[in-house]
MITI-97881 format. One record per residue (C-alpha): x, y, z; residue in three letters. Coordinates in steps of 0.05 Angstrom, whole numbers, plus 5000, padded with zeros to 4 digits. Example, Ala and Ser with C-alpha at 12.3 -4.5 7.8 and 13.67 -1.06 7.14 Angstrom:
<nodes>
524649105156ALA;527349795143SER;
</nodes>
This chain:
<nodes>
835076981818UNK;838976951883UNK;835076741945UNK;836877381981UNK;839378081963UNK;845078481994UNK;842779172018UNK;848779511986UNK;847179201918UNK;839679321920UNK;839580041946UNK;846780301946UNK;844681031958UNK;840680832020UNK;844880282050UNK;845880692113UNK;838380702124UNK;838179962141UNK;841079642203UNK;843179002168UNK;847178782107UNK;842578272075UNK;835078232064UNK;831777602089UNK;828077102047UNK;821277442053UNK;824078132039UNK;828077891979UNK;821977561949UNK;817978211950UNK;823778681935UNK;823378661858UNK;815978851859UNK;817479451903UNK;823879701870UNK;822979501797UNK;815579661787UNK;810980231800UNK;804679821814UNK;801179801881UNK;803679251927UNK;800278831981UNK;804378392028UNK;801477932080UNK;806877622124UNK;807477342195UNK;809177812253UNK;816677932262UNK;818277702191UNK;821078382172UNK;815478782139UNK;818279442163UNK;824179372116UNK;819279322058UNK;816179982079UNK;823080302081UNK;824680022011UNK;818380351983UNK;820381002017UNK;827380961989UNK;824780871919UNK;820281481928UNK;825881911956UNK;830581711899UNK;825381971850UNK;824682631887UNK;817782471914UNK;814282501981UNK;812481882021UNK;806781812071UNK;807181282125UNK;800481122159UNK;801980842228UNK;796480472265UNK;797380842332UNK;799381542350UNK;804681272398UNK;807980932339UNK;808681572300UNK;813581802354UNK;817281142349UNK;818181232274UNK;820581942283UNK;826081692329UNK;827581072288UNK;828081452222UNK;833481922245UNK;837381502195UNK;833781862139UNK;834882542172UNK;842382402175UNK;842182272100UNK;839082952088UNK;831682792084UNK;826383102127UNK;821682672169UNK;815583032196UNK;810282742243UNK;803183012237UNK;798582812294UNK;793083132335UNK;797583222395UNK;802183702358UNK;800684362326UNK;801684322251UNK;806984742216UNK;804384742144UNK;810984992116UNK;814784412147UNK;809583912125UNK;809984182054UNK;817584102053UNK;817683422086UNK;820382822048UNK;817182312094UNK;810582462128UNK;808282022186UNK;800882042205UNK;795381622237UNK;789281442194UNK;785081932236UNK;789782512223UNK;790282332149UNK;782682322146UNK;782483022175UNK;787883272128UNK;784682992065UNK;777983292085UNK;781383972087UNK;785983872028UNK;783584501993UNK;786184952049UNK;793185232051UNK;794284882118UNK;793184182092UNK;794684252017UNK;801083852028UNK;797083212030UNK;795683261955UNK;803083211940UNK;803982501966UNK;807282041915UNK;807381391955UNK;802981172014UNK;805380602058UNK;799780302100UNK;802579942160UNK;798079392187UNK;792779462133UNK;788678912168UNK;786279482213UNK;780879542160UNK;777279032204UNK;777679462267UNK;770779672293UNK;773280352316UNK;778280532262UNK;777180092201UNK;772180532165UNK;776581142175UNK;782580792144UNK;778280542086UNK;775281212066UNK;781781582077UNK;785581132029UNK;779881171979UNK;779781931984UNK;787281981978UNK;787181571914UNK;781982041885UNK;785982661905UNK;792982481881UNK;793081741864UNK;799481561901UNK;802780881897UNK;800080451953UNK;804379941990UNK;800079572040UNK;803179132094UNK;799378642138UNK;800078072186UNK;797477402160UNK;790377462134UNK;786476942095UNK;783377412043UNK;789377812020UNK;786577771949UNK;780678211969UNK;785478751994UNK;789478691930UNK;783178761888UNK;781179381927UNK;787979701915UNK;788679461843UNK;795179091860UNK;796878591804UNK;798177861820UNK;805677961812UNK;805478481867UNK;801078101915UNK;804677671966UNK;801977192018UNK;807576902060UNK;805776332106UNK;808276122174UNK;814375792143UNK;816976502133UNK;816476642207UNK;823476682237UNK;821276292299UNK;815675772297UNK;809675952341UNK;806275472388UNK;799775802412UNK;794775532462UNK;788375732498UNK;788375672574UNK;782075732617UNK;780975942689UNK;775275862738UNK;771876542742UNK;767876792802UNK;762977342816UNK;768277852835UNK;771778172775UNK;777478432818UNK;779077732844UNK;778577452773UNK;784277912752UNK;788777592804UNK;786476892784UNK;788677052713UNK;795077372738UNK;797076742777UNK;795376322715UNK;799776772672UNK;805576712720UNK;804775952722UNK;805475952646UNK;811376442646UNK;815276132704UNK;818675552666UNK;821376032614UNK;823776542666UNK;827275992704UNK;830775782639UNK;833376492630UNK;827876662581UNK;823177252581UNK;815677332586UNK;811277892558UNK;804477932591UNK;798978362560UNK;793678672604UNK;787779122589UNK;789679802618UNK;795480242640UNK;793580182713UNK;793279422707UNK;800479402681UNK;802679752745UNK;798579332793UNK;800378682758UNK;807878842761UNK;807379002835UNK;803878342850UNK;808477942804UNK;814678182843UNK;811777902907UNK;809577242875UNK;816377122842UNK;819877272908UNK;815276792946UNK;816676252895UNK;824076382903UNK;825076452827UNK;832176682812UNK;832277302768UNK;838977562745UNK;837078292751UNK;836978262827UNK;844578222829UNK;845978702771UNK;849379302803UNK;849379712738UNK;841879612730UNK;840579832801UNK;844680462789UNK;841380622722UNK;834380492751UNK;835281072799UNK;834481542740UNK;827481292723UNK;822081812732UNK;816581322752UNK;817781122824UNK;813880472820UNK;817780272758UNK;824180452794UNK;822679972850UNK;820179422805UNK;825379392750UNK;831079202798UNK;827478542810UNK;827178392735UNK;819778592730UNK;817379202692UNK;811379512659UNK;810479912595UNK;804780362572UNK;803680992532UNK;803181422595UNK;810481322615UNK;815581852597UNK;819481712534UNK;825881632575UNK;822681112619UNK;819780732560UNK;826380742523UNK;829980472585UNK;824979912595UNK;825279712522UNK;832879702522UNK;833279292586UNK;828278802558UNK;832278722494UNK;838478602537UNK;834778082579UNK;835478472643UNK;827878532649UNK;825077822648UNK;817677952659UNK;814478542625UNK;807178752632UNK;804379182576UNK;798279452541UNK;797079302468UNK;801679872445UNK;807679412446UNK;804078912402UNK;803079412346UNK;809479792352UNK;816279672383UNK;819479022363UNK;820278682431UNK;819277932422UNK;819477462481UNK;820176712488UNK;813376692523UNK;807377152510UNK;801177122553UNK;794677512541UNK;791877572612UNK;785777992593UNK;781377852533UNK;776278372556UNK;777279102571UNK;773479692597UNK;772080242547UNK;769380892577UNK;764780972517UNK;762980242506UNK;763179912574UNK;766279212577UNK;768178972508UNK;771978372479UNK;778978512456UNK;779278552381UNK;781377902347UNK;786478322309UNK;789678532375UNK;789677822400UNK;793377562338UNK;798178152339UNK;799978032411UNK;801077282402UNK;805577432343UNK;810677732391UNK;812577042417UNK;819376782396UNK;825977162393UNK;829477102325UNK;836676882336UNK;835376662407UNK;829476172409UNK;827675582366UNK;820275672381UNK;815576162413UNK;810176012465UNK;803776422464UNK;797776332510UNK;790876642514UNK;787576622582UNK;779976642579UNK;773576382611UNK;771575672592UNK;765675922551UNK;770276322505UNK;775575782494UNK;772675492431UNK;772176172398UNK;779476322412UNK;781775642389UNK;778175752323UNK;781576432317UNK;788476142328UNK;787275572279UNK;783775942222UNK;785876662230UNK;781177242216UNK;778577452149UNK;778778212139UNK;771878522133UNK;769779232117UNK;766979652174UNK;764280192128UNK;757379872124UNK;755480102194UNK;757780822180UNK;756080902107UNK;751181482118UNK;756281912156UNK;761981782107UNK;757781892045UNK;755382542075UNK;762582742087UNK;764582602015UNK;758783021989UNK;760283582038UNK;767483582015UNK;765383641943UNK;769083021921UNK;762282721903UNK;757983181859UNK;752782751825UNK;749682061826UNK;755081781780UNK;760382041829UNK;756681701886UNK;757081031850UNK;764281161830UNK;766181311902UNK;762880681926UNK;767080261878UNK;773480551908UNK;771780251976UNK;773879592006UNK;766479512025UNK;764679451952UNK;770078941937UNK;768678521998UNK;761178521986UNK;762378241916UNK;767077711943UNK;762877492003UNK;755677761993UNK;753077322049UNK;756977732100UNK;753578382083UNK;746478652081UNK;744378772009UNK;749678261988UNK;752678471922UNK;747078981909UNK;750479561942UNK;748080061891UNK;741079981920UNK;743880101990UNK;747380741967UNK;741181001933UNK;737180901996UNK;742581222038UNK;742681831991UNK;735181901997UNK;735681882073UNK;740982432071UNK;736482862028UNK;730382742072UNK;734482922134UNK;736783582105UNK;744083392099UNK;744283372023UNK;740383711968UNK;739483491896UNK;736783801832UNK;733283551770UNK;739983371738UNK;741682911796UNK;747183361822UNK;748383311897UNK;750983831945UNK;751983872019UNK;747584342059UNK;750084762118UNK;747484202164UNK;751283672124UNK;757684072123UNK;757584202198UNK;756183462211UNK;762183272169UNK;766683802199UNK;765683542270UNK;765182792253UNK;758182752283UNK;753282182278UNK;747282392237UNK;742382312295UNK;746782762338UNK;746883292284UNK;739283252278UNK;738483342354UNK;743183952353UNK;739184252296UNK;732684152334UNK;735684502394UNK;737885082350UNK;731085132318UNK;727885132387UNK;732485692410UNK;729886112352UNK;722485932358UNK;721785822434UNK;719586332485UNK;724986172538UNK;732386292540UNK;737285732524UNK;740385502589UNK;746685142611UNK;742484532628UNK;739684522556UNK;746784502528UNK;749283972577UNK;743283522566UNK;743783572490UNK;751083362493UNK;750082812545UNK;744282512504UNK;748482502440UNK;748681842402UNK;756281832411UNK;755081662484UNK;749681132474UNK;754480572492UNK;756880882557UNK;755080442616UNK;754480622690UNK;757080112739UNK;753379992803UNK;758180382847UNK;757880972798UNK;750381052801UNK;750581292873UNK;755681822853UNK;751282032795UNK;745282112841UNK;749582552887UNK;750983022829UNK;744283022793UNK;737183112817UNK;732382562798UNK;726882672748UNK;730182642679UNK;728882082630UNK;736081952608UNK;738881252606UNK;743881082662UNK;749881152616UNK;747681842591UNK;746182052663UNK;753281872680UNK;755882312623UNK;751382882647UNK;753782812718UNK;761082832696UNK;759883462655UNK;755883792710UNK;761283632762UNK;766883852714UNK;763884552710UNK;765184632785UNK;771684222787UNK;768583722835UNK;768283062797UNK;766882492847UNK;772381972855UNK;767781412831UNK;767181762764UNK;774481962756UNK;776781352716UNK;772381502656UNK;771782252666UNK;777682472623UNK;775682082561UNK;768382282567UNK;770183012579UNK;774683042517UNK;769282742473UNK;764183202504UNK;768383822490UNK;768583642417UNK;760983582417UNK;760184232455UNK;764484582403UNK;760184282348UNK;753784502383UNK;756585202389UNK;757485252314UNK;750584952302UNK;747485482347UNK;751486042316UNK;749585822246UNK;742185672259UNK;740386082321UNK;745186662325UNK;750986902369UNK;746786992432UNK;745186242436UNK;752286062416UNK;754986492473UNK;751386052524UNK;754985452495UNK;761685812497UNK;760685922572UNK;758985192583UNK;765084982542UNK;769685422583UNK;766885172649UNK;767384432630UNK;774484522605UNK;776984942663UNK;772584742722UNK;770985462740UNK;764985822770UNK;759786182728UNK;762186852758UNK;769386742737UNK;768386402669UNK;769387032629UNK;776487092656UNK;778586452619UNK;778686872556UNK;785187172582UNK;791286762563UNK;794386432624UNK;788186472668UNK;785185812691UNK;781585552752UNK;786285812806UNK;787586512780UNK;780486592756UNK;777786422825UNK;782486922859UNK;780687482811UNK;773187352816UNK;773587342892UNK;776688042887UNK;770888272843UNK;774788232777UNK;770287812733UNK;771688062662UNK;777888212621UNK;775788942624UNK;775988912700UNK;782988612698UNK;785389142650UNK;782689692693UNK;785589402757UNK;792789462734UNK;798589112766UNK;797089372836UNK;789889112831UNK;792288432808UNK;797288402866UNK;791688592915UNK;787488032885UNK;792687522905UNK;797187482843UNK;804487622861UNK;808388142821UNK;813987632811UNK;808987132784UNK;806187662738UNK;813087772710UNK;814387032701UNK;807786922667UNK;807387532623UNK;814687722613UNK;818088352636UNK;813688792594UNK;806288922592UNK;804288432537UNK;801587772564UNK;804187152529UNK;802486422526UNK;805186002583UNK;811785712560UNK;809484992562UNK;803885162513UNK;808185622470UNK;812985062453UNK;807384662420UNK;803785252389UNK;808985502340UNK;814685072316UNK;818285672288UNK;819285942359UNK;822385302385UNK;829685252401UNK;833584882349UNK;832984132359UNK;831883492321UNK;824383602320UNK;825084322298UNK;828484142233UNK;832884732248UNK;839284962214UNK;843984402196UNK;850384342156UNK;847883802109UNK;844284012046UNK;838483622018UNK;840383321951UNK;834683041912UNK;834482891838UNK;831083421797UNK;830783931853UNK;835084521872UNK;839384401934UNK;836784811992UNK;838984862064UNK;834984422111UNK;832785032151UNK;825984952184UNK;825285652213UNK;828986232243UNK;835286092283UNK;835086302355UNK;837387032352UNK;832887192293UNK;827086852326UNK;828087282387UNK;828387902345UNK;822087722307UNK;817887612369UNK;820688122416UNK;815688632442UNK;818489322422UNK;815089632482UNK;818289152532UNK;821389492592UNK;825889242647UNK;820489182700UNK;812989102706UNK;809189582662UNK;805590132698UNK;798889892671UNK;797189172655UNK;795188942586UNK;791788272573UNK;791887832512UNK;785687432495UNK;786886712475UNK;786886722398UNK;782886082395UNK;777586402438UNK;776587022395UNK;774386672331UNK;767086602314UNK;761786842362UNK;762787262424UNK;767086962478UNK;763486912545UNK;766387532577UNK;759587782598UNK;753387432623UNK;747887292573UNK;742487482622UNK;
</nodes>
């Protein structure tokens, strides 16, 4: 067999999908297993060795057979990258569709897609709802490519990936192609996925295009964390300077988006003080192009050859930074971990400045060993460097641990053990597990089961996991989540199904159930404070920590006297302040993340109360949910049921005595103008006619069929999809523009403002129990 394969010979129909003419040594070794067999495949190979091409080979084989491929990307940001990168498949007549939580799903497009791109979390959600028309497309997957399968070992996401793949295999048994960076126990992953030996590959460092030379560097830490950041920054610049002076590039990873910005600002000054010559300073074209950047700080920084990159930048700014870095015009780039997992931007020198990071829900935590190894793997530019330099900067006490990691790597463990109760409850609630035999069968489909057999000393119960599962099932029955009968059949209860639906921890679900029972049996009314306290005290927030400077801000919001832990008091203070739109500055950094998680819990509590206590109690929670989300007064909260009314308009209307949708309807246009809303603004918001509509920025995301024709729309195109065994159909994702206008035009629209106003309630607010348009008192 030849040492390498030509792309045109291996996949002649898809040669245009690859940006090169010949597969490299690693790709050629795995190619026959992917193209000539139908077995599951597991590939472990060094970073930058070309694993993405193997994913694309598996996709090409699936498309050639008329099937549907699913690509599981490790981060949501990377799904957007793949969408842009795989325009190559779109140009060949195949549809690529991204399904993530930030986009509204178009089930029709998902059903017609040839390549689906999802995160493990979204795939978990979809497979849980596979029996609905909205998510039935997930049962038609013929091949699932798992990118970075070593994420099984991630504390936050590993268990989700594990149970999602196991569930997908039970639903439609797709072919699995799992790709990973180097991991010592690749055979365990192969055993889990039933990949035969001939389809299991472990490529060593000799397959790495550029040899890697890693090291661990220490610094003298002090008592001030802020000053320590700058100590580490100076250390990072010391390590990067020789490479920058030799016309090389440095990639420096820091812990947060804000840190990328601040580090880049400081690095510009330090490099100027050290009189380090950077070619970008005299590049007229770069100076001209930089003026188009949206981020002002980036605009100023990039002209000095220093830039930053994080998920919060606009796509245009990120694309520009990535392109300039590839061209060598940016010589020092500060980034969060997103670049390590996604865009292929290698550098001669990689430095990890921060090994610890602040998590709003966990406090200060160590960076995952997986992230560390992934970042270091970016060192060395194929075709430009003969070796890569990678450095970890840490405190002296952590140095030995990181040296061991760099020398021995990291075995992949299952993280399902810590969440077994919640995931087993979910499988029973979904109906995929119906009796005790099914429970045991489900367990054997997990990586947890395989790994516990391989290394029993690493897991409680060792290789006797059946005992653990029996105990877990008994606990679920005792807690009211599951019920059984004499024939050992198992079925989820309403409590178990709600717990699964909202991804709740069992102890949180039990607390919500107790609150609902108390609302039925108690003498007093359920209050806003009861709702906020139940959410703030949820187990999901147990790891939240309150820094010293935050506790004074918490005391300013809350009265003393409760028995909550400091972290839970911080959550309660953020929620209480959010209701009035007055979150203190000291709490702002964590407020957004905490508020988003809290809103999910409030929505769950609302359904718990509606199911177990009735609509009156649920209505209290709806009011709290609306106030936390919109930051609006209790008097004006009912107005948020009107589409387009938020804090500002709601406050104006309430000040004018209009506190319910009925009041707004009765006031008419003149009354709304008198309340402070301009007639012109009314037209812009609600159209020329009387029917109110979604704000345009929300409408674009809500309904793909109403979008203008674009690449993302999958709109009308000349090319026809040609797939073996299927009838050729136009690649037409929805109505073209004129038809779309006709479909959605209001037949009663007039040329001016209607004589009497009409309001439209937000559709998402009219489902379930009563929306808080009236006080519960």
